[in-house]
C-alpha positions in Angstrom: -37.9 32.6 -22.9 -38.9 31.8 -26.5 -41.1 28.8 -27.2 -38.2 26.9 -28.8 -36.0 27.5 -25.8 -38.8 26.6 -23.4 -39.4 23.3 -25.3 -35.6 22.6 -25.1 -35.5 23.4 -21.4 -38.6 21.2 -20.7 -36.8 18.3 -22.5 -33.6 18.8 -20.6 -35.5 18.7 -17.3 -37.4 15.6 -18.3 -34.3 13.8 -19.4 -32.6 14.7 -16.1 -35.5 13.5 -14.0 -35.6 10.2 -15.9 -31.8 9.7 -15.5 -31.1 11.0 -12.0 -34.5 10.5 -10.2 -36.0 7.5 -11.9 -32.7 5.7 -12.5 -33.2 5.0 -16.2 -30.0 4.5 -18.3 -29.3 6.6 -21.4 -30.4 3.9 -23.8 -33.8 3.4 -22.0 -34.4 7.2 -22.1 -33.5 7.3 -25.8 -36.0 4.5 -26.6 -38.8 6.2 -24.5 -38.3 9.6 -26.1 -37.6 8.4 -29.6 -34.1 10.1 -29.8 -30.6 8.7 -30.1 -28.5 7.7 -27.1 -25.7 10.1 -28.0 -28.3 12.9 -28.1 -29.4 12.0 -24.5 -25.7 12.1 -23.5 -25.3 15.5 -25.0 -28.4 16.8 -23.3 -27.3 15.5 -19.8 -24.0 17.3 -20.3 -25.7 20.5 -21.3 -28.0 20.3 -18.3 -24.9 20.2 -16.0 -23.2 23.0 -17.9 -26.3 25.2 -17.7 -26.9 24.6 -14.0 -30.1 22.6 -14.4 -28.3 19.8 -12.6 -25.9 20.4 -9.7 -24.1 17.3 -8.4 -23.0 17.5 -4.8 -20.9 14.7 -3.3 -21.0 14.2 0.4 -17.4 13.5 1.1 -16.4 12.9 4.8 -12.8 12.1 3.6 -12.0 15.4 1.9 -9.2 16.4 4.3 -7.5 13.0 4.0 -7.9 13.1 0.2 -6.2 16.5 0.0 -3.2 15.1 1.8 -3.2 12.1 -0.6 -3.2 14.4 -3.6 -0.3 16.5 -2.3 1.8 13.4 -1.5 1.1 11.9 -5.0 1.9 15.1 -6.7 5.1 15.9 -4.8 6.6 12.4 -4.7 5.4 11.1 -8.1 3.9 7.9 -6.6 1.0 5.9 -8.2 -1.4 6.3 -5.3 -1.7 7.2 -1.6 -4.3 6.2 1.0 -4.5 8.4 4.2 -6.7 7.3 7.1 -7.8 9.5 10.0 -6.1 8.4 13.2 -7.2 11.4 15.3 -9.7 9.4 17.4 -7.8 6.2 18.1 -5.2 5.2 20.7 -1.8 4.1 19.4 -2.3 0.4 19.9 -5.2 0.5 17.5 -3.2 2.0 14.6 -2.1 -1.4 13.3 -5.7 -2.5 12.9 -6.8 0.8 11.4 -4.1 0.6 8.7 -4.9 -3.1 8.1 -8.6 -2.4 7.5 -7.8 0.5 5.2 -5.4 -1.6 3.1 -7.6 -4.6 2.6 -10.0 -3.1 0.0 -6.9 -1.8 -1.8 -5.7 -5.3 -2.3 -9.0 -6.4 -3.7 -8.6 -3.9 -6.5 -4.9 -4.7 -7.0 -4.5 -8.5 -6.9 -4.8 -10.4 -10.2 -4.9 -14.0 -11.3 -1.6 -15.8 -11.1 0.1 -13.1 -9.0 3.1 -13.8 -6.8 2.9 -11.5 -3.8 5.9 -10.6 -1.7 5.0 -10.1 2.0 7.1 -8.3 4.6 7.2 -8.9 8.4 5.4 -6.6 10.8 2.3 -6.3 12.9 0.6 -3.9 10.5 1.1 -6.3 7.6 -0.3 -9.1 9.8 -3.3 -6.9 10.4 -3.9 -6.5 6.7 -4.1 -10.2 6.3 -6.4 -10.5 9.4 -8.8 -7.8 8.0 -8.8 -9.2 4.4 -12.0 -10.8 3.2 -11.8 -13.6 0.7 -12.6 -12.8 -2.9 -12.0 -14.9 -6.0 -8.5 -14.7 -7.5 -7.0 -17.8 -9.1 -3.4 -19.0 -8.9 -2.1 -16.7 -6.1 1.1 -17.4 -4.2 2.4 -15.5 -1.2 6.1 -15.4 -0.4 8.1 -13.9 2.4 10.5 -11.1 1.6 12.8 -11.7 4.5 13.6 -14.5 7.0 12.4 -14.5 10.6 13.0 -11.6 13.0 14.2 -13.4 16.1 13.5 -17.0 17.3 10.2 -16.5 19.0 7.2 -17.8 17.1 5.5 -14.4 16.6 2.4 -14.2 14.4 3.9 -11.2 12.5 7.0 -12.9 11.0 7.2 -12.6 7.2 6.6 -16.4 7.0 3.6 -16.2 9.3 2.2 -13.2 7.4 2.6 -15.0 4.0 0.7 -18.0 5.5 -2.0 -15.8 6.9 -2.6 -14.1 3.5 -2.6 -17.5 1.8 -5.1 -19.0 4.2 -7.5 -16.0 3.7 -7.2 -16.2 0.0 -7.2 -20.0 -0.3 -3.8 -19.7 -2.0 -0.4 -21.2 -1.9 2.5 -19.9 0.1 6.2 -20.4 0.5 8.4 -19.9 3.6 12.1 -19.1 4.2 13.8 -21.5 6.6 16.3 -19.0 7.9 16.5 -16.0 10.2 16.4 -12.5 8.8 19.8 -11.8 10.3 22.7 -14.2 11.1 25.8 -13.9 13.2 28.4 -13.5 10.4 28.7 -12.8 6.7 29.9 -16.2 5.8 26.8 -17.8 7.2 24.6 -15.3 5.4 26.3 -16.0 2.0 26.0 -19.8 2.6 22.3 -19.6 3.6 21.4 -17.5 0.5 23.0 -20.2 -1.7 21.0 -23.0 -0.1 18.7 -24.3 -2.9 15.4 -24.1 -0.9 16.2 -20.6 0.4 17.5 -19.4 -3.0 14.3 -20.7 -4.6 12.0 -18.7 -2.3 14.2 -15.5 -2.7 13.9 -16.0 -6.5 10.2 -16.3 -6.2 10.1 -13.1 -4.1 12.1 -11.3 -6.8 9.6 -12.4 -9.4 6.6 -10.9 -7.4 4.3 -8.6 -9.3 3.1 -7.1 -6.0 4.9 -6.5 -2.7 3.3 -5.6 0.6 5.9 -4.0 2.9 6.2 -2.2 6.2 8.6 0.8 6.5 10.6 0.4 9.6 12.0 3.2 11.8 15.5 3.0 13.2 15.2 2.9 16.9 15.7 0.7 20.0 12.0 0.0 19.9 12.0 -1.2 16.3 10.9 -4.8 15.7 14.3 -5.9 14.4 15.8 -4.8 17.7 13.1 -5.9 20.2 13.1 -9.3 18.5 16.8 -9.8 19.3 17.8 -9.9 15.6 19.7 -6.7 15.7 22.1 -5.6 18.5 21.9 -2.0 19.7 25.5 -1.6 18.6 24.3 -2.3 15.0 21.6 0.4 15.4 24.3 2.8 16.7 26.5 2.1 13.6 23.6 2.6 11.2 22.6 5.9 12.9 26.2 7.1 12.6 26.0 6.4 8.9 22.8 8.4 8.7 20.2 5.6 8.5 16.6 6.6 9.3 14.6 3.7 7.8 14.6 -0.1 7.3 13.2 -1.5 4.0 13.4 -5.3 3.7 17.1 -6.1 4.0 18.3 -2.6 3.4 18.6 0.7 5.3 18.0 4.2 4.0 19.2 7.7 4.9 16.8 10.6 5.0 17.2 11.2 1.3 16.2 7.7 0.6 19.7 6.5 -0.4 20.7 3.0 0.6 23.3 3.0 3.4 26.5 1.1 2.9 26.3 -1.1 6.0 28.9 -3.8 6.9 26.1 -6.1 8.2 24.2 -6.2 4.9 25.6 -9.6 4.0 24.4 -11.0 7.3 20.8 -10.4 6.2 18.6 -13.0 4.5 16.0 -11.3 2.3 15.4 -9.0 -0.6 17.4 -5.7 -0.7 15.8 -2.4 -1.6 17.3 -2.6 -5.0 15.7 -6.0 -5.6 12.4 -4.7 -4.2 12.6 -2.0 -6.9 12.3 -4.7 -9.5 8.8 -5.6 -8.4 6.2 -3.7 -10.5 4.0 -2.6 -7.6 5.2 -2.0 -4.0 2.6 -1.0 -1.4 4.3 0.6 1.7 2.2 0.6 4.9 3.3 2.6 8.0 1.8 5.0 10.5 2.5 6.7 13.8 4.7 9.6 14.8 7.8 7.4 15.0 7.5 6.5 11.3 7.5 10.0 9.9 11.2 10.1 8.9 11.3 6.5 7.6 8.2 7.1 5.4 9.8 10.4 4.1 12.9 8.4 3.2 11.0 5.7 1.3 9.1 8.4 -0.6 12.2 10.5 -1.4 14.0 7.4 -2.7 11.0 6.3 -4.7 11.1 2.9 -3.2 7.3 2.5 -3.0 4.5 2.9 -5.5 1.5 3.1 -3.2 1.6 4.6 0.4 -0.9 3.7 3.1 -0.5 5.8 6.2 -2.4 7.9 8.8 -3.1 11.6 9.1 -0.3 12.1 11.6 2.4 11.0 9.2 0.7 12.5 6.2 0.4 16.0 7.8 4.1 15.9 8.8 5.2 14.9 5.3 3.1 17.7 3.7 4.2 20.3 6.2 7.8 19.6 5.3 7.3 20.1 1.5 
C-alpha cells in the first residue's frame, strides 16, 4: 500500500471509530479533523463500500418481515404487520394483535383526526393496549351500530369510547343496533338526525380501524344474536366469505348483493373506501379466507395479522 493510500485508509478508520464507536455526529467529526461535513459523509460511505465497516442488524423478526414484504408486493397495500403467533394459545391472539397494533397507531394518528372504529374483541384489545401520547383534537366514532343487545365491551360504541378515554379525546356513539328487523326500520333509523350525524362523521374519518369478520355460525354477528343462521346460509349461497362493516365480500373481494343490506346501520364497504387510511386487523385460521377477500378487493391499506394467516396467504399466491 502506497503512503498516500495508507494515509487515506488511516483517516477512514479514524472517522469510522469516531462515528460508530465514540458516537460523534458528522459535524462534530468535521470540526475535530478540520474537514467539511460533506467530506465526512463521503468518507463514511467509502468505508462501507470498501468493507472497512460492515453493518450487521440483529433482526429476530426477519421471517415475519419477509411475509410482510410479499403481502405488500402482491396486493399493493401501503403496509403490513405480521406477528408471530406460534407460541400462543388461541384465546391470547386478540391481545397479541392488540399489542402489535398500538405502536402503529402512535405513528399514524395526527392532530384533528376523526377515527372510525369497528366492533370486535381484537379492536377492543388495541384500545386496551394503547398508551397515551399527545395528539390534539381527536374524535373517535363507531362505524356500525351495536351487535346484539347485551352490553359487551367490544361493541363499536364501546370501542370508540375506550379509545377516546385512553387518548383523552372526544367520541360519538350510534344509538341503534347494527342490524334491525326490516328494511323500513333500517331506512328510517339512518335518516334520524343524530344517527345520520354520526354516520356522516364516520364517512369523514381520516383513519379507520376495522376488524375483518369471517362468515360462520361462530362469527360475532351471529353469536350476538344480530344475524340469524338463515341469513348466514343465504350469504354463503351467494358466495360470501367475509364481513367488512355493513357489507359482505366474496372470495374475490367483490361486494355481495344481499337483500338484508338495508337492515344494517353502519358504513358500507364502498363508504369505507372513501376513508384515506384503513387499518384491517384479523388473525387466526378462521380468518384466512376473509383476509384474502379484503386484500383482493383492496378494501384495506394496512394489514395487521399473525403468521398463521400470513403464511396461508403467501402460500396461495
